[in-house]
C-alpha distance (Angstrom), angle and dihedral (degrees) to the residues before:
residue distance angle dihedral
M1 . . .
P2 3.79 . .
L3 3.79 116.5 .
Q4 3.75 92.9 -115.9
E5 3.81 91.9 56.9
Q6 3.81 90.8 48.7
E7 3.79 90.6 53.0
K8 3.79 91.0 49.8
L9 3.81 90.8 49.6
Q10 3.80 90.9 47.6
A11 3.77 91.9 49.6
F12 3.83 91.1 48.3
S13 3.79 91.5 48.6
E14 3.77 92.1 50.3
K15 3.81 90.5 48.5
V16 3.81 92.4 49.8
I17 3.81 91.9 45.9
G18 3.79 90.5 48.4
E19 3.78 92.1 51.1
A20 3.80 90.1 46.3
N21 3.80 91.2 50.2
K22 3.80 90.8 48.4
E23 3.81 90.9 49.5
A24 3.79 90.9 46.7
S25 3.81 90.7 50.1
A26 3.81 91.3 50.4
M27 3.78 91.1 49.3
A28 3.79 90.9 47.1
E29 3.83 90.7 50.4
E30 3.80 91.2 48.3
T31 3.79 90.9 48.7
Y32 3.81 90.5 48.1
Q33 3.80 92.2 49.6
H34 3.79 91.1 47.4
K35 3.78 90.8 48.9
K36 3.80 90.4 46.5
E37 3.83 91.2 51.5
S38 3.80 91.0 46.4
V39 3.80 91.2 50.6
A40 3.83 90.8 47.8
A41 3.80 90.9 49.2
G42 3.80 90.3 47.6
K43 3.79 91.1 49.7
A44 3.82 90.2 48.9
K45 3.81 90.7 52.0
I46 3.79 91.6 48.1
A47 3.81 91.1 46.8
A48 3.83 90.3 49.8
R49 3.81 91.6 50.3
V50 3.81 91.6 47.5
K51 3.79 91.2 46.9
A52 3.82 91.7 49.5
K53 3.80 90.9 47.2
Y54 3.80 93.5 51.4
A55 3.80 92.1 41.6
L56 3.81 87.7 56.5
K57 3.79 91.3 47.0
L58 3.82 90.9 47.5
K59 3.81 90.8 49.8
K60 3.80 90.0 50.9
I61 3.81 91.1 50.1
L62 3.82 91.2 47.2
D63 3.82 91.4 48.1
E64 3.81 90.6 50.8
H65 3.80 90.4 46.5
S66 3.81 91.1 47.2
F67 3.82 90.7 50.9
A68 3.80 90.9 47.7
L69 3.80 90.5 47.8
S70 3.81 92.0 48.5
T71 3.80 90.4 48.8
A72 3.81 91.4 48.3
T73 3.82 91.0 47.5
L74 3.80 90.7 49.5
E75 3.80 90.9 50.7
K76 3.80 90.1 47.0
N77 3.80 89.9 50.4
K78 3.81 90.1 51.6
E79 3.81 90.0 51.2
Y80 3.80 90.3 47.5
L81 3.80 93.4 49.9
A82 3.80 92.2 45.6
K83 3.81 91.1 50.3
R84 3.80 91.5 45.9
D85 3.81 92.1 50.8
E86 3.80 91.4 45.7
I87 3.81 93.0 52.5
T88 3.80 92.0 42.7
E89 3.79 93.4 53.1
R90 3.79 92.3 45.0
V91 3.82 92.1 52.5
L92 3.80 93.9 42.3
Q93 3.78 91.7 50.8
G94 3.79 88.2 57.6
V95 3.82 91.7 46.3
R96 3.82 92.0 46.6
H97 3.81 90.1 52.5
K98 3.82 90.6 51.7
V99 3.81 90.7 48.4
E100 3.81 90.4 52.1
L101 3.80 90.1 51.0
F102 3.81 89.4 48.1
V103 3.84 91.7 53.0
Q104 3.82 88.9 54.1
S105 3.79 93.6 47.1
E106 3.82 130.5 91.0
Q107 3.81 90.7 -110.2
Y108 3.81 93.6 65.2
L109 3.83 100.1 75.6
P110 3.84 93.6 51.0
Y111 3.82 87.5 48.8
L112 3.83 91.7 51.1
E113 3.81 92.3 46.7
G114 3.80 90.9 48.1
L115 3.80 91.0 50.3
C116 3.81 92.3 51.5
R117 3.81 91.1 46.1
Q118 3.82 91.7 53.2
V119 3.80 93.3 49.5
G120 3.82 90.5 45.9
E121 3.82 88.9 56.8
I122 3.83 92.6 50.0
V123 3.82 103.0 42.4
K124 3.80 111.8 77.2
E125 3.80 98.1 -165.5
R126 3.79 136.8 54.9
F127 3.79 113.4 -71.6
I128 3.79 142.4 176.9
V129 3.80 125.7 -127.3
S130 3.81 116.2 -141.2
L131 3.82 117.4 -158.1
S132 3.78 134.4 -175.9
A133 3.82 117.4 -101.2
Q134 3.81 93.2 -103.9
D135 3.83 91.7 51.5
M136 3.81 96.4 52.7
K137 3.81 87.3 93.4
Y138 3.84 85.2 73.9
K139 3.83 93.1 53.3
E140 3.81 98.8 118.2
K141 3.81 94.9 42.2
V142 3.80 90.8 48.8
K143 3.83 92.3 48.9
T144 3.79 90.6 51.1
A145 3.81 92.4 48.0
A146 3.83 92.5 47.6
G147 3.80 91.2 60.5
A148 3.79 138.4 -138.7
L149 3.82 95.8 -41.1
C150 3.82 92.2 59.9
A151 3.80 103.9 107.0
D152 3.79 96.7 -175.0
V153 3.80 147.2 -22.5
V154 3.80 114.2 -128.7
Q155 3.78 138.9 175.5
D156 3.80 114.6 -98.7
D157 3.80 117.6 -125.9
E158 3.80 90.5 -136.9
A159 3.79 122.6 73.0
F160 3.80 115.7 -124.7
M161 3.77 136.6 158.7
G162 3.78 99.3 -111.4
G163 3.78 147.1 -56.9
A164 3.80 120.1 80.9
R165 3.78 147.7 -97.8
F166 3.78 120.8 -130.1
Y167 3.82 123.2 -152.0
A168 3.82 124.0 -170.2
E169 3.82 110.8 -136.5
S170 3.81 88.9 -127.2
G171 3.80 88.4 59.8
G172 3.80 92.3 -126.9
I173 3.80 97.8 109.3
V174 3.78 130.8 50.1
I175 3.80 119.0 173.4
N176 3.79 116.7 -169.5
E177 3.78 110.7 -161.3
T178 3.79 98.9 155.2
L179 3.78 117.8 140.7
D180 3.82 87.9 -122.9
E181 3.82 90.8 58.6
N182 3.79 90.8 49.5
L183 3.78 89.1 49.6
E184 3.83 89.4 56.2
H185 3.80 89.1 52.4
C186 3.80 87.1 52.7
R187 3.81 88.6 53.6
D188 3.82 91.5 53.8
D189 3.80 92.6 46.3
L190 3.78 90.7 47.9
M191 3.81 92.7 52.7
V192 3.81 90.8 50.5
L193 3.79 89.7 49.2
M194 3.80 93.0 49.2
G195 3.79 90.1 47.9
K196 3.81 87.2 70.4
Y197 3.81 91.5 59.4
L198 3.80 105.9 28.8
R199 3.79 115.4 64.4
A200 3.79 127.9 175.2
A201 3.81 88.8 -144.0
D202 3.84 93.7 56.4
């Protein structure tokens, strides 16, 4: 084969090989990119599954913690209420004892007369004074103190420590000024006061 033909064949071979190498490189790059994208997608799927799994586990832990916290708060509330009631009863027992001593003292009758006088000045229609059984001994003095609009003084069907109930003859007005009623108001005020110092969350 002449030298010139050999050179042409060599040049053609090199050109074909070069093109083949270029094509092979492009295919290799495409395969690499495809593999890279597949790996990335696979990693994303795995990451999503792991994230979902741990999110579920975290939710379970939080739910258990929330239940435990709610239970603990409920128990704390029970302790708080029990302590509040205990203190309230202890204080009210002391107050009730003082009220009983007051009813037996010399200051009680002037208090009862003053109470009836005040109500008599407020109520603008005829009314009846209702006393406890032990206070009926003051009937005439109470009627005098209550004023001209006091129609009568009667014994109350309910037992109470002292004070009086006032009933308008028309039935439209009832005033409860018994010492027992005032003691209940003390209970409410005491609970509000203790609420500032006793907290279930403490």
